[in-house]
PLY file of the C-alpha trace (Angstrom):
ply
format ascii 1.0
element vertex 84
property float x
property float y
property float z
element edge 83
property int vertex1
property int vertex2
end_header
-31.43 173.35 -138.20
-29.03 175.30 -136.32
-27.66 172.36 -134.41
-27.04 169.04 -136.15
-29.31 166.35 -135.02
-28.52 162.99 -136.54
-31.82 161.49 -135.35
-33.62 164.03 -137.36
-31.40 163.33 -140.39
-31.03 159.48 -140.68
-33.71 157.84 -142.83
-35.54 161.25 -143.56
-36.89 161.76 -147.09
-35.22 164.63 -149.07
-37.33 165.62 -152.19
-35.99 167.06 -155.24
-37.74 170.36 -154.44
-36.07 170.54 -151.05
-32.62 169.97 -152.70
-33.23 172.70 -155.26
-34.58 175.04 -152.67
-31.42 174.31 -150.53
-29.00 174.71 -153.48
-30.57 178.12 -154.33
-30.34 179.19 -150.69
-26.55 177.97 -150.59
-25.68 179.91 -153.81
-27.63 182.98 -152.87
-25.76 183.13 -149.40
-22.49 181.81 -150.88
-20.55 185.16 -149.89
-22.07 185.27 -146.45
-19.82 184.34 -143.51
-22.39 181.80 -142.20
-25.24 179.99 -143.40
-27.21 178.64 -140.44
-26.65 174.96 -139.75
-23.75 174.78 -142.23
-20.10 174.43 -141.15
-18.30 177.21 -143.18
-15.33 175.04 -143.82
-17.59 172.80 -145.82
-19.55 175.31 -147.79
-17.95 174.58 -151.18
-18.10 170.75 -150.64
-21.78 171.11 -149.62
-22.63 173.19 -152.76
-20.97 170.70 -155.03
-22.40 167.70 -153.38
-25.85 169.23 -153.72
-25.34 169.85 -157.33
-24.24 166.18 -157.80
-27.06 164.90 -155.93
-29.52 167.03 -157.98
-28.20 165.67 -161.17
-28.37 162.17 -160.10
-31.92 162.48 -159.14
-32.70 164.14 -162.46
-30.63 161.35 -164.47
-32.67 158.49 -162.82
-35.85 160.46 -162.96
-36.38 160.28 -159.16
-38.25 162.70 -156.90
-36.70 161.95 -153.50
-33.77 160.46 -151.64
-33.55 158.67 -148.24
-30.74 160.11 -146.29
-28.61 157.73 -144.20
-26.14 158.56 -141.54
-24.21 155.41 -142.43
-21.81 155.06 -145.26
-21.10 152.41 -147.83
-18.59 150.60 -145.59
-21.20 150.19 -142.83
-23.62 148.81 -145.44
-21.04 146.44 -146.69
-20.40 145.23 -143.20
-24.01 144.83 -142.31
-24.80 142.86 -145.68
-21.79 140.47 -144.81
-23.12 139.95 -141.26
-26.54 139.21 -142.74
-25.23 136.71 -145.14
-23.54 134.56 -142.56
0 1
1 2
2 3
3 4
4 5
5 6
6 7
7 8
8 9
9 10
10 11
11 12
12 13
13 14
14 15
15 16
16 17
17 18
18 19
19 20
20 21
21 22
22 23
23 24
24 25
25 26
26 27
27 28
28 29
29 30
30 31
31 32
32 33
33 34
34 35
35 36
36 37
37 38
38 39
39 40
40 41
41 42
42 43
43 44
44 45
45 46
46 47
47 48
48 49
49 50
50 51
51 52
52 53
53 54
54 55
55 56
56 57
57 58
58 59
59 60
60 61
61 62
62 63
63 64
64 65
65 66
66 67
67 68
68 69
69 70
70 71
71 72
72 73
73 74
74 75
75 76
76 77
77 78
78 79
79 80
80 81
81 82
82 83
């Protein structure tokens, strides 16, 4: 994805194979100036986060993760609203 599109990302399924493939792509291209669709300033953070996500899926023996555009704070707010 050359231009980030949150509508394509939110609630999409990311498989462990896709995570591994992306990690290998990031590592292979780490010394290149640009990886298509990846902010160069966030390259190290994205690689580290991908490794952490890969390890979490392996630890819990899961094959995929559902991606959300919302963060934990948004989840807490929504849960609070639903409980009132």
